[in-house]
C-alpha positions as CSV (number, residue, x, y, z in Angstrom):
1,M,0.2,-0.2,0.0
2,I,1.3,3.3,-1.3
3,D,1.4,6.2,1.8
4,L,-0.1,9.3,0.2
5,D,0.9,11.4,2.5
6,K,4.7,10.8,1.7
7,V,4.6,10.8,-2.0
8,G,4.2,14.0,-4.5
9,A,4.8,17.5,-3.7
10,H,3.5,19.1,-0.5
11,A,3.8,23.0,0.5
12,W,5.9,23.9,3.5
13,R,7.9,20.5,3.2
14,D,11.7,19.7,2.2
15,A,11.3,16.2,1.3
16,S,9.1,14.8,-1.6
17,G,8.9,11.0,-3.2
18,V,7.9,9.3,-5.8
19,C,6.7,5.6,-6.7
20,L,8.5,4.5,-9.7
21,P,8.0,0.2,-9.6
22,G,11.0,-1.5,-11.4
23,I,13.1,2.0,-11.4
24,T,15.8,1.2,-9.2
25,F,19.0,2.6,-8.5
26,D,20.5,-0.9,-8.7
27,H,19.2,-1.4,-12.0
28,G,21.5,2.0,-13.5
29,Y,18.6,4.3,-13.4
30,R,19.0,7.5,-12.3
31,V,15.9,10.5,-11.4
32,K,16.2,13.8,-10.9
33,A,13.8,16.4,-9.1
34,R,14.6,20.0,-10.9
35,V,13.0,22.6,-8.4
36,I,12.6,26.1,-9.4
37,H,12.4,29.2,-7.7
38,E,8.8,30.6,-7.5
39,R,9.7,33.5,-8.7
40,D,11.3,31.9,-11.8
41,Q,8.6,30.3,-13.3
42,F,8.4,32.4,-16.3
43,V,11.3,34.3,-16.3
44,R,14.9,33.3,-16.8
45,G,17.3,34.2,-14.0
46,I,17.2,32.3,-11.4
47,E,18.8,28.7,-12.1
48,P,16.3,25.7,-11.4
49,K,18.3,23.1,-8.3
50,D,18.7,19.4,-9.7
51,F,18.6,16.9,-6.8
52,D,18.8,13.5,-7.1
53,M,16.4,11.3,-5.7
54,F,18.0,7.6,-4.7
């Protein structure tokens, strides 16, 4: 059973999760989350930050 409180994006939290069955680090897959600043959604200037999810 997937705990819906632990997956997806949540406001005011510093953690996020995603369920990708069969996509594992051991099989050579890599997943990154790209986070953009709220002020830079449509205007260039503040670069997004990439975070490895493993």
